[in-house]
C-alpha positions in Angstrom: 0.4 -20.6 27.5 4.5 -19.8 28.3 6.6 -19.7 25.3 5.2 -22.4 23.5 4.3 -20.9 19.7 0.8 -21.3 17.8 0.9 -21.4 14.3 -2.0 -18.9 13.3 -3.8 -18.0 9.9 -3.4 -14.3 9.6 -3.1 -13.4 5.9 -5.9 -15.0 3.5 -5.1 -15.5 0.3 -6.3 -12.5 -1.3 -4.7 -10.0 1.3 -1.3 -11.7 0.1 -2.2 -12.0 -3.4 -2.9 -7.9 -3.8 -0.1 -7.0 -1.6 2.5 -8.7 -4.1 0.4 -7.6 -7.1 0.6 -3.9 -5.6 4.1 -4.2 -4.9 4.9 -5.0 -8.6 2.5 -2.3 -9.7 3.9 0.3 -7.6 7.7 -0.2 -9.0 6.2 -0.4 -12.8 4.2 2.7 -12.0 7.2 4.6 -10.5 9.7 3.7 -13.3 7.3 4.2 -15.9 6.0 7.4 -14.6 9.5 8.9 -13.6 10.3 8.1 -17.2 6.9 9.8 -18.6 7.2 12.8 -16.4 11.1 13.5 -17.2 12.7 11.0 -19.9 16.4 9.6 -19.3 16.5 7.9 -22.4 15.6 9.5 -26.3 14.6 7.7 -29.4 16.9 7.9 -32.2 14.9 6.0 -34.6 11.2 6.7 -35.3 10.4 2.8 -34.7 11.6 2.6 -31.3 8.5 4.5 -29.6 10.1 4.3 -26.3 7.7 6.8 -24.7 4.6 4.8 -26.2 5.9 1.9 -24.6 6.5 3.4 -21.3 2.8 4.8 -21.4 1.3 1.6 -22.5 2.9 -0.3 -19.7 2.0 2.3 -17.1 -1.2 2.4 -18.5 -1.5 -1.6 -18.0 0.0 -1.5 -14.7 -2.6 1.6 -13.5 -5.1 -0.8 -14.5 -4.4 -3.7 -12.8 -3.6 -1.6 -9.5 -7.0 -0.5 -10.0 -8.2 -4.1 -10.1 -5.9 -4.9 -7.1 -7.7 -2.3 -5.0 -10.9 -3.0 -5.6 -10.4 -6.7 -4.8 -8.5 -5.6 -1.5 -11.2 -2.9 -0.1 -14.0 -5.7 -1.2 -11.5 -8.2 1.6 -11.3 -5.7 3.9 -15.3 -6.3 4.4 -15.8 -10.2 3.7 -12.1 -11.2 5.0 -11.1 -12.3 8.2 -10.7 -10.1 11.4 -7.0 -9.4 10.5 -7.9 -8.3 7.0 -11.2 -6.1 8.2 -11.2 -2.1 7.4 -12.0 -1.8 11.3 -8.3 -2.3 12.1 -7.3 0.9 10.1 -9.5 3.1 13.0 -8.3 3.3 16.5 -11.5 3.7 18.2 -11.1 2.0 21.5 -9.0 2.6 24.4 -7.1 -0.5 23.8 -6.1 0.6 20.2 -5.0 3.7 21.2 -2.8 2.4 24.2 -1.5 -0.3 21.5 -0.8 2.9 19.2 1.4 4.9 22.0 3.2 1.8 22.7 4.0 1.1 19.0 5.3 4.6 18.8 7.5 4.4 21.8 8.8 0.8 20.2 9.7 2.3 16.8 11.4 5.4 18.9 13.2 3.3 20.9 11.7 4.6 24.1 10.6 0.8 25.0 11.9 -2.3 24.6 8.5 -4.4 24.5 7.5 -4.9 21.0 3.9 -4.4 19.6 2.9 -7.7 19.8 0.0 -8.4 17.5 -1.5 -11.2 15.5 -2.6 -9.1 12.9 -1.9 -5.0 12.3 -0.9 -3.2 15.2 -2.8 0.1 15.6 -0.1 2.3 14.4 0.1 -0.2 11.1 -3.6 -0.1 10.9 -3.5 3.9 11.0 -0.8 3.9 8.4 -2.6 1.8 5.9 -5.3 3.7 6.2 -3.2 6.6 5.3 -1.5 4.7 2.3 -4.8 3.4 0.9 -6.1 6.8 0.9 -2.8 7.7 -1.1 -3.2 4.8 -3.3 -7.1 5.8 -4.3 -5.4 9.4 -4.7 -3.1 8.1 -7.2 -5.9 6.3 -9.1 -8.0 9.0 -9.4 -5.3 11.8 -10.4 -3.8 9.4 -12.9 -7.1 9.1 -14.4 -7.7 12.8 -14.4 -4.2 13.1 -16.4 -5.8 10.3 -18.9 -8.9 11.7 -19.3 -7.5 14.6 -21.5 -6.8 11.7 -24.2 -9.3 9.3 -23.3 -13.0 10.6 -23.4 -15.9 9.2 -21.4 -18.1 8.8 -18.9 -16.1 5.8 -17.4 -12.9 8.5 -17.4 -14.6 10.9 -15.9 -15.9 8.9 -13.0 -12.7 7.3 -12.6 -10.8 10.6 -12.1 -12.1 13.2 -14.8 -14.0 15.2 -12.6 -10.8 16.4 -10.7 -10.2 18.7 -13.4 -13.2 20.7 -12.5 -11.9 20.7 -8.8 -8.3 21.2 -9.2 -6.0 23.0 -12.2 -4.3 20.1 -14.2 -0.7 21.2 -13.0 -1.8 20.8 -9.5 -2.7 17.3 -10.5 0.0 16.5 -12.3 2.5 17.9 -9.1 0.6 15.5 -6.4 0.5 12.8 -8.3 4.1 13.0 -9.0 4.8 13.5 -5.1 2.4 11.1 -4.5 5.0 8.5 -6.0 7.8 9.7 -3.9 5.5 9.6 -0.3 4.9 5.8 -1.6 8.3 4.6 -2.1 9.5 6.1 1.2 6.7 4.3 2.9 7.8 0.8 1.0 11.3 1.4 2.6 10.2 2.2 5.7 7.7 -0.8 5.8 10.5 -3.0 5.2 12.5 -1.9 7.6 10.3 -1.8 10.3 8.7 -5.2 9.4 12.3 -6.9 9.5 12.8 -4.8 12.8 9.4 -6.4 14.4 10.0 -9.7 13.0 13.6 -9.9 14.7 12.4 -8.7 18.1 9.2 -10.7 18.0 10.3 -13.7 16.3 6.8 -14.4 14.9 7.7 -15.3 11.3 6.3 -11.6 10.3 8.1 -11.0 7.0 7.4 -15.0 6.1 3.7 -14.4 6.8 3.6 -12.5 3.7 4.1 -15.8 1.6 2.7 -18.5 3.8 -0.1 -16.5 5.7 0.8 -18.0 8.9 2.4 -16.2 12.0 3.5 -17.7 15.2 2.1 -16.6 18.5 2.9 -17.1 22.1 0.1 -15.9 23.6 1.2 -12.1 24.5 -0.6 -11.2 21.5 -3.9 -10.9 23.7 -2.6 -10.2 26.8 
C-alpha cells in the first residue's frame, strides 16, 4: 500500500456523541461539584439560591452522564470492532506487544508511533480504567444523593454503598475521582495531539468526523 492513505470510518456516531456529551458533563460536574464541596461564592440575598442552582445543574449533568454511559456501554457490545469492549482487555500476545511498544513511544524510548485504526492496546487499557472510574463516580454520587432522595431506584443506583463504606469516605473518594478524571483529560488531549502529529492520520479530527487516514502500517 506504500504511503497511500485510505480513509477509514473508525468512530461511529454513538461513540462520538457520547464522547462529547461526557466532555460537557465532566466539565459541568467538576465546576458544580467543586462549588458544592467548597463554595467560592456566597449569596447576599435569600432569592439568589446559588447553592440550589449548583446542585440542580449538578444533578441534571449527573443524569445526562448516566444515560450517556449506558449508551456507550451498550454500543461496546453492538458497535463496530473499534468501539468493542474487547479492545479494553490486552489478552493476546500481539496486544501485549502493542502495549509495550506504545509505552516505549510515549516515554520517548522508541520513535515508532503505535499505529492503530482504533484504540491502541494502551489506550484500550486506559479506557477500561477510566470507564471504571466513571462508574464509581456515578454510584458514589447517587450514594450521596440517596441521603435526601429515598427510594429503591436510588438505592440501586448507589445508595447501597453507604452500607459498605462510611459516608465521608465515599464523599472523599468521589471528590478525588474528579481530580483523577481531570488529570486524565489533560493527558488524553496531549497524547492525542502528539500521536496525531507523529502518525499524521487525522486522529484529532476523527472524533468529529469519525474518519481516520491509514497507510497500511496499522495492519503490519
